[in-house]
C-alpha positions in Angstrom: -22.7 4.7 12.3 -20.8 6.8 10.0 -20.3 5.8 6.4 -17.2 4.1 5.6 -15.5 3.6 2.4 -16.5 0.3 0.3 -15.1 -2.7 1.7 -17.5 -3.4 4.7 -18.5 -6.8 3.2 -15.2 -8.3 4.5 -12.9 -6.9 1.7 -9.8 -4.9 3.1 -9.8 -1.0 2.0 -7.2 0.6 0.4 -6.1 3.9 0.2 -3.0 6.0 -1.3 -1.5 8.1 1.1 -1.0 11.9 -0.1 2.3 12.6 -2.0 3.4 8.9 -2.2 2.6 7.1 -5.4 3.8 3.7 -3.9 2.5 3.2 -0.2 -1.1 1.9 0.0 -2.8 1.7 3.4 -5.1 -1.5 3.6 -7.5 -1.7 6.8 -9.3 -4.6 7.6 -12.9 -4.2 7.9 -12.6 -4.7 11.9 -10.2 -2.0 11.9 -12.7 0.3 10.0 -15.4 -0.6 12.5 -13.1 0.5 15.6 -12.0 3.8 13.5 -15.6 4.6 12.6 -16.9 4.1 16.1 -14.2 6.2 17.5 -14.7 9.0 14.9 -18.3 9.1 16.8 -16.7 9.6 20.0 -16.9 6.2 21.5 -14.3 5.2 24.1 -12.3 1.9 24.1 -14.9 0.6 26.4 -17.7 1.5 24.6 -16.3 0.3 21.3 -15.6 -3.2 22.8 -19.3 -3.5 23.8 -20.5 -2.4 20.8 -18.4 -5.1 18.6 -18.6 -7.6 21.6 -14.8 -8.0 22.1 -12.6 -6.9 24.5 -10.8 -3.7 25.4 -7.7 -5.3 24.5 -8.8 -6.4 21.2 -9.9 -2.8 20.5 -6.4 -1.5 21.6 -4.8 -4.4 19.3 -6.7 -2.7 16.4 -5.9 0.6 17.1 -2.2 -0.2 17.2 -2.4 -1.7 13.9 -4.1 1.2 12.5 -1.5 3.6 14.2 1.2 1.7 12.8 -0.4 1.6 9.1 -0.9 5.4 9.2 2.6 5.9 10.8 1.3 8.0 13.4 1.5 8.2 17.2 -2.0 8.7 18.3 -5.5 7.5 17.6 -6.7 11.2 16.9 -3.9 11.6 14.2 -4.8 8.0 12.6 -8.7 9.7 12.4 -7.4 12.8 10.7 -5.6 10.7 8.4 -8.4 8.6 7.4 -10.6 11.7 7.1 -8.0 13.3 4.7 -7.8 10.1 2.8 -11.7 9.5 2.7 -11.4 6.3 4.4 -14.2 7.7 7.1 -16.4 10.1 6.0 -18.0 13.0 8.4 -21.7 12.2 7.2 
């Protein structure tokens, strides 16, 4: 799986949005897992099986990720995460 920013041990990851000095985006370790697997091209079904949860749970995490990034799609959330350095391309 891709390298994700520090915090995989249970500590939420915080990133500051570009151009905004007051808003921090905090993702939980599970949200990072979901976003990381999505960045590798995995579907909701595949992510659910990898993480041993339901598709509804994966969708729940994606909903939270989209809300936190203030975007309307998973792809837009991934692009923002890449730009903020939360998910690496390696």
